[in-house]
C-alpha positions as CSV (number, residue, x, y, z in Angstrom):
1,X,25.2,-5.9,16.8
2,X,22.1,-6.5,15.1
3,X,19.1,-4.7,16.0
4,X,17.4,-8.6,16.4
5,X,20.3,-9.5,18.9
6,X,19.6,-6.7,20.8
7,X,15.8,-7.6,21.5
8,X,16.6,-10.8,22.8
9,X,19.7,-9.9,24.9
10,X,19.4,-6.9,26.0
11,X,17.5,-4.8,28.6
12,X,19.3,-1.4,28.7
13,X,20.2,0.5,25.7
14,X,22.1,4.0,25.6
15,X,22.3,6.9,23.0
16,X,24.2,10.0,22.5
17,X,27.2,11.6,23.4
18,X,28.6,12.2,27.0
19,X,31.0,14.7,28.0
20,X,31.4,18.3,29.0
21,X,32.4,19.5,25.4
22,X,28.9,18.1,24.3
23,X,26.5,20.8,22.8
24,X,22.9,20.8,21.5
25,X,22.8,17.1,22.2
26,X,22.1,14.8,25.2
27,X,23.0,11.4,26.7
28,X,20.0,8.9,27.3
29,X,19.9,5.5,29.2
30,X,16.8,3.5,29.0
31,X,16.4,0.0,31.0
32,X,13.4,-1.7,30.6
33,X,12.2,-3.1,34.3
34,X,8.9,-4.8,33.5
35,X,7.1,-3.2,36.6
36,X,7.3,0.2,38.4
37,X,5.9,2.4,35.7
38,X,8.1,5.2,33.9
39,X,10.8,6.7,36.1
40,X,12.5,9.7,34.3
41,X,15.6,11.1,36.0
42,X,16.8,14.4,34.1
43,X,20.0,16.3,34.5
44,X,19.8,19.5,32.2
45,X,21.1,23.4,32.9
46,X,17.8,24.2,31.5
47,X,15.5,21.9,33.6
48,X,13.8,24.7,35.2
49,X,12.6,26.3,32.3
50,X,12.0,23.1,30.1
51,X,12.3,20.2,32.3
52,X,8.8,19.3,31.7
53,X,9.0,19.7,28.1
54,X,11.7,17.3,27.9
55,X,10.3,14.9,30.2
56,X,6.8,15.0,28.2
57,X,8.8,14.4,24.9
58,X,10.6,11.3,26.6
59,X,7.7,10.0,27.8
60,X,5.5,10.1,24.2
61,X,8.2,8.4,22.8
62,X,8.4,5.6,25.0
63,X,4.9,5.3,25.1
64,X,4.8,4.9,21.3
65,X,7.4,2.1,21.7
66,X,5.2,0.3,24.2
67,X,7.3,1.1,26.9
68,X,5.3,1.6,30.3
69,X,8.1,0.3,33.0
70,X,11.6,2.0,32.6
71,X,14.0,3.7,34.4
72,X,15.3,6.4,32.5
73,X,18.0,8.6,32.6
74,X,18.8,12.1,30.5
75,X,22.0,14.3,30.8
76,X,20.8,17.1,28.5
77,X,23.4,19.4,26.8
78,X,21.0,21.6,25.1
79,X,19.1,19.4,22.7
80,X,16.4,20.6,20.9
81,X,12.8,18.6,20.7
82,X,13.8,16.7,17.5
83,X,17.1,15.4,19.0
84,X,15.8,14.3,22.4
85,X,13.1,12.5,20.3
86,X,15.7,10.4,18.4
87,X,18.3,9.8,21.4
88,X,15.3,8.6,23.8
89,X,13.8,6.1,21.0
90,X,17.5,4.9,20.1
91,X,18.1,3.9,23.6
92,X,14.7,2.4,24.0
93,X,15.2,0.4,20.7
94,X,18.5,-0.9,21.7
95,X,17.1,-1.8,25.2
96,X,14.8,-4.2,23.2
97,X,11.3,-1.9,22.8
98,X,9.1,-3.1,20.7
99,X,7.2,-0.1,18.5
100,X,3.6,-0.1,18.9
101,X,2.7,3.5,17.6
102,X,4.5,6.3,16.0
103,X,7.0,7.7,18.1
104,X,8.0,10.5,15.7
105,X,8.1,14.3,17.2
106,X,5.5,16.6,15.7
107,X,6.1,18.3,12.4
108,X,7.4,21.8,13.2
109,X,8.3,23.0,9.6
110,X,6.0,23.0,6.9
111,X,6.7,20.8,3.9
112,X,7.9,22.4,0.7
113,X,6.8,22.1,-2.8
114,X,8.6,19.8,-5.3
115,X,12.1,20.7,-5.9
116,X,12.6,21.7,-9.7
117,X,14.9,18.9,-11.2
118,X,16.9,21.5,-12.8
119,X,17.5,23.9,-9.3
120,X,20.6,25.5,-9.0
121,X,23.1,23.1,-7.3
122,X,26.3,25.1,-7.2
123,X,27.2,24.3,-3.6
124,X,25.9,21.4,-1.3
125,X,26.8,21.2,2.3
126,X,27.5,18.0,4.0
127,X,26.3,17.6,7.5
128,X,27.1,14.5,9.7
129,X,24.1,12.7,10.3
130,X,25.0,11.8,13.8
131,X,25.6,15.5,14.8
132,X,22.3,17.8,15.3
133,X,24.6,20.7,16.3
134,X,25.7,21.3,12.6
135,X,22.1,20.9,11.2
136,X,20.3,23.6,13.5
137,X,21.8,26.7,11.8
138,X,23.0,25.0,8.7
139,X,20.4,27.0,6.4
140,X,21.7,30.5,7.3
141,X,24.8,30.1,5.7
142,X,22.6,30.1,2.3
143,X,23.9,26.7,0.4
144,X,21.8,25.5,-2.3
145,X,21.5,22.2,-0.7
146,X,22.4,20.7,2.5
147,X,23.0,16.8,2.8
148,X,22.0,15.1,5.9
149,X,25.1,12.1,5.7
150,X,24.6,8.8,6.9
151,X,27.2,7.0,5.2
152,X,30.9,8.2,5.8
153,X,30.6,10.9,8.3
154,X,28.9,8.3,10.7
155,X,30.4,5.9,12.7
156,X,29.3,2.3,12.0
157,X,28.0,1.8,15.7
158,X,25.9,4.9,15.0
159,X,24.1,4.3,11.8
160,X,20.8,3.3,13.6
161,X,21.0,6.8,16.0
162,X,21.9,8.9,12.7
163,X,19.0,7.4,10.9
164,X,16.4,8.7,13.7
165,X,18.2,12.1,13.8
166,X,17.8,12.7,10.3
167,X,14.6,11.7,9.8
168,X,13.5,13.7,12.4
169,X,15.3,16.9,11.2
170,X,13.7,16.6,8.4
171,X,10.7,16.8,10.2
172,X,11.5,19.7,12.3
173,X,14.5,21.8,11.2
174,X,14.1,24.7,8.7
175,X,16.9,24.6,6.2
176,X,15.6,28.0,4.8
177,X,15.4,27.2,1.0
178,X,18.2,24.9,0.7
179,X,17.6,21.4,-1.1
180,X,17.1,18.8,1.5
181,X,19.2,15.9,0.4
182,X,20.1,12.6,2.0
183,X,23.3,10.5,1.6
184,X,22.2,6.8,2.3
185,X,24.5,3.9,2.9
186,X,25.5,1.7,0.6
187,X,22.9,-1.1,-0.2
188,X,21.7,-3.4,1.1
189,X,22.0,-0.9,4.4
190,X,21.0,2.2,2.4
191,X,17.5,0.3,1.9
192,X,16.9,0.7,5.6
193,X,17.7,4.3,5.6
194,X,15.2,4.7,2.8
195,X,12.7,3.1,5.1
196,X,13.0,6.0,7.3
197,X,13.4,8.9,5.6
198,X,11.4,8.8,2.3
199,X,8.1,9.2,4.5
200,X,9.5,12.5,5.3
201,X,9.8,13.7,1.7
202,X,13.6,14.7,1.3
203,X,14.2,16.3,-1.9
204,X,17.1,14.6,-3.3
205,X,18.8,10.9,-2.5
206,X,22.5,10.5,-2.9
207,X,23.7,7.1,-4.0
208,X,27.0,6.3,-2.7
209,X,29.5,4.1,-4.5
210,X,27.2,3.7,-7.6
211,X,28.8,1.5,-10.3
212,X,26.2,-0.1,-12.1
213,X,22.4,1.0,-13.4
214,X,21.0,-1.7,-11.3
215,X,21.6,0.1,-8.2
216,X,19.9,3.2,-9.3
217,X,16.7,1.2,-10.4
218,X,16.8,-0.7,-7.1
219,X,16.7,2.6,-5.0
220,X,14.2,4.2,-7.3
221,X,11.9,1.6,-7.1
222,X,12.1,1.3,-3.3
223,X,11.8,4.8,-3.1
224,X,8.6,4.6,-5.1
225,X,6.9,1.6,-3.1
226,X,7.4,3.7,0.2
227,X,6.0,6.8,-0.7
228,X,2.9,4.8,-2.3
229,X,2.6,3.2,0.9
230,X,3.0,6.9,2.5
231,X,0.0,8.3,0.0
232,X,2.9,10.6,-1.3
233,X,3.3,11.7,-4.4
234,X,5.9,14.2,-3.5
235,X,9.1,13.3,-6.2
236,X,12.3,12.7,-4.9
237,X,15.3,12.8,-6.8
238,X,18.4,10.8,-7.2
239,X,22.3,12.1,-7.3
240,X,24.3,9.2,-8.1
241,X,28.2,9.4,-6.5
242,X,30.5,7.8,-8.9
243,X,33.7,6.6,-6.9
244,X,35.4,4.0,-8.9
245,X,36.9,3.2,-12.4
246,X,33.7,1.0,-13.0
247,X,31.5,3.8,-11.9
248,X,33.1,6.0,-14.4
249,X,33.0,3.7,-16.9
250,X,29.1,3.2,-16.7
251,X,28.3,7.0,-16.2
252,X,25.9,7.1,-19.2
253,X,24.0,4.0,-18.3
254,X,24.0,5.4,-14.8
255,X,22.7,8.7,-15.8
256,X,19.9,7.3,-17.8
257,X,19.1,4.5,-15.8
258,X,15.8,6.1,-14.2
259,X,13.8,9.3,-15.0
260,X,14.3,10.6,-11.3
261,X,18.3,10.9,-11.6
262,X,18.8,14.7,-12.0
263,X,22.5,15.0,-11.4
264,X,25.9,12.8,-11.4
265,X,28.6,13.4,-9.0
266,X,32.1,12.1,-8.0
267,X,33.8,11.1,-5.0
268,X,37.4,11.4,-5.6
269,X,38.8,10.2,-2.5
270,X,37.6,6.8,-3.1
271,X,38.2,7.2,-6.6
272,X,42.1,7.8,-6.6
273,X,42.3,5.2,-4.0
274,X,40.6,2.6,-6.6
275,X,42.9,3.9,-9.1
276,X,46.0,3.4,-6.4
277,X,47.2,7.1,-6.8
278,X,47.5,10.2,-4.9
279,X,45.2,12.9,-4.8
280,X,46.4,16.6,-5.7
281,X,45.4,19.6,-5.6
282,X,45.9,20.1,-9.2
283,X,43.7,17.1,-10.1
284,X,45.5,15.8,-13.2
285,X,45.1,12.6,-11.9
286,X,41.3,12.4,-11.9
287,X,41.0,15.0,-15.1
288,X,39.7,11.8,-17.2
289,X,36.8,10.7,-14.6
290,X,35.7,14.4,-14.2
291,X,35.5,15.2,-17.8
292,X,33.6,11.9,-18.8
293,X,31.2,12.4,-16.1
294,X,30.6,16.0,-17.2
295,X,30.1,14.6,-20.8
296,X,27.8,11.5,-19.8
297,X,25.9,14.3,-17.8
298,X,25.3,16.4,-20.6
299,X,24.6,13.5,-23.0
300,X,21.8,12.3,-20.7
301,X,20.5,15.8,-20.1
302,X,21.1,16.0,-16.0
303,X,23.8,18.1,-14.1
304,X,27.2,17.2,-13.5
305,X,28.3,18.3,-10.1
306,X,32.0,18.2,-8.7
307,X,33.4,16.7,-5.7
308,X,34.4,18.7,-2.5
309,X,37.5,20.4,-1.9
310,X,39.3,18.9,1.2
311,X,41.2,21.7,2.6
312,X,39.1,24.1,4.3
313,X,41.6,26.4,5.4
314,X,43.1,26.9,1.6
315,X,40.4,29.3,0.1
316,X,42.7,30.2,-2.8
317,X,43.1,26.6,-3.6
318,X,39.4,26.1,-3.4
319,X,38.6,28.9,-5.7
320,X,41.3,28.0,-8.3
321,X,39.7,24.3,-8.2
322,X,36.2,25.5,-8.6
323,X,37.1,27.8,-11.6
324,X,38.4,25.1,-13.4
325,X,35.6,22.9,-12.4
326,X,33.0,25.5,-14.0
327,X,35.3,25.5,-17.1
328,X,35.0,21.9,-17.3
329,X,31.1,21.8,-17.5
330,X,30.3,21.2,-14.1
331,X,27.5,23.2,-12.2
332,X,28.4,23.0,-8.8
333,X,30.4,21.2,-6.1
334,X,30.4,19.7,-2.7
335,X,31.3,21.6,0.8
336,X,32.4,20.2,4.1
337,X,32.4,23.8,5.6
338,X,30.1,27.0,5.5
339,X,33.1,29.1,4.7
340,X,33.3,27.5,1.3
341,X,29.9,28.2,0.0
342,X,30.6,31.8,-0.9
343,X,33.7,31.2,-2.9
344,X,31.9,28.5,-4.7
345,X,29.0,30.6,-5.4
346,X,31.5,33.5,-6.9
347,X,33.3,30.9,-8.8
348,X,30.4,29.6,-10.5
349,X,29.0,32.7,-11.4
350,X,29.2,33.8,-14.7
351,X,31.2,37.3,-14.9
352,X,30.0,40.8,-15.9
353,X,31.7,40.4,-19.3
354,X,30.4,37.0,-19.9
355,X,26.8,38.1,-19.0
356,X,27.3,41.4,-21.2
357,X,28.7,39.4,-24.5
358,X,25.7,36.7,-23.9
359,X,22.8,39.3,-23.7
360,X,24.2,41.0,-27.1
361,X,24.4,37.4,-28.8
362,X,20.9,36.7,-27.3
363,X,19.6,39.9,-28.6
364,X,21.2,39.5,-32.1
365,X,19.7,35.9,-32.2
366,X,16.4,37.5,-31.4
367,X,16.7,40.1,-34.0
368,X,17.7,37.6,-36.8
369,X,14.6,35.3,-35.8
370,X,12.1,38.4,-35.8
371,X,13.4,39.4,-39.5
372,X,13.2,35.7,-40.5
373,X,17.1,35.3,-41.0
374,X,18.7,32.1,-41.1
375,X,22.2,33.7,-40.0
376,X,23.0,35.4,-36.9
377,X,25.3,38.0,-36.9
378,X,27.2,40.2,-34.1
379,X,28.8,43.0,-36.0
380,X,31.1,41.5,-38.4
381,X,30.9,38.2,-37.1
382,X,28.6,35.0,-37.8
383,X,27.1,33.5,-34.7
384,X,26.8,29.6,-34.9
385,X,23.9,28.3,-33.0
386,X,26.0,26.2,-30.2
387,X,27.2,29.6,-29.6
388,X,23.7,31.1,-29.4
389,X,22.9,28.3,-27.1
390,X,25.5,28.9,-24.8
391,X,24.8,32.2,-24.5
392,X,20.9,31.3,-23.6
393,X,21.9,29.2,-20.7
394,X,24.8,31.8,-19.3
395,X,21.9,34.3,-19.6
396,X,19.3,32.1,-17.7
397,X,22.1,31.0,-15.3
398,X,22.5,34.9,-14.8
399,X,18.9,35.1,-13.6
400,X,18.4,32.5,-11.7
401,X,21.6,33.7,-9.3
402,X,20.4,36.9,-9.2
403,X,23.0,38.9,-11.4
404,X,20.5,40.3,-13.6
405,X,16.8,41.0,-12.9
406,X,14.4,38.3,-14.0
407,X,12.7,40.4,-16.8
408,X,15.8,42.1,-18.0
409,X,15.8,42.8,-21.8
410,X,18.3,41.3,-24.1
411,X,20.8,44.1,-25.1
412,X,20.8,45.1,-28.6
413,X,23.8,44.7,-30.6
414,X,25.1,48.2,-30.0
415,X,25.1,47.2,-26.3
416,X,22.3,49.9,-25.6
């Protein structure tokens, strides 16, 4: 049901899960009464300690929404303040409240500086936008990025509540240095997502089901408009997700559609469905799409990021997939469980032998350059410029991942 319909026909709204298995969340019911003031009834195991804080948080949201007369019941199962605020706001809006102020919770996490456009993106951990329990400690697993997902992991009936949870999480959850990404819904619903999350300055927006460059342009322009209205110059990067044959065919055009595009990634479940084939662990049926995406990304000067590996229990299969992914030219992939992060980081890290060889090549290049030589040699072998370029990239990756010190000198040709 559209929100406009709810405003005219409903005086009661509910939000949040119920049941004995709920944790780090709560259920809220708001009934607008038109008189009698605010009456808040709270059930919580931590009510003796935090009941007053929960009551105050609910009252703050309701007041900002212009609600002065309502019966409110809260069944708390350990919800943190950002979750409490989101659930109360969602329930009140579903009841027909008309916002008159700012219902967002107080910001408790300092805004970080801009995310480098070429930062490490070996792993990105998907977190369902409707389930705050997965957001709270996601950063301790040390993914390179977290994806607060508003698309496939969120039921259509919960899109509005998830949007508020993700917005509040960007204000209040410390992801411990992980790049903060949001996967919005397909357009036009995704534009509503942008309106909620862009003022909170996420680092990156993922665009699902991208098939044409104009979709990228619409999102990029809307982000610029919202940022300008908020007086915020924080850059927000884009990562289109190619999930169809048409998207793959248009990969380079999508990659170069806007200067804020920093990476391309692929959604293999939807892609194989579009082809009408079965997705396998070996991935032969998606090899063309993945190599084409890598080529397009490299041609555009941006990163290529692989899809997720869906079998959480198959670590051996994950490692094999990630190794093949790196060999194809990908720089990272998605994760659907924290246990996948470490194997992925290991697979995308250069080996000690690769690092040693690359350091020697870089040293040989530097020596030849210092002598004014046009030819680079390592022992009896001539080194072509593309080999030098690849070696320098590998050394830089090794430095960024901490495998060698930032100030580690290149080895001389003897390996000393």
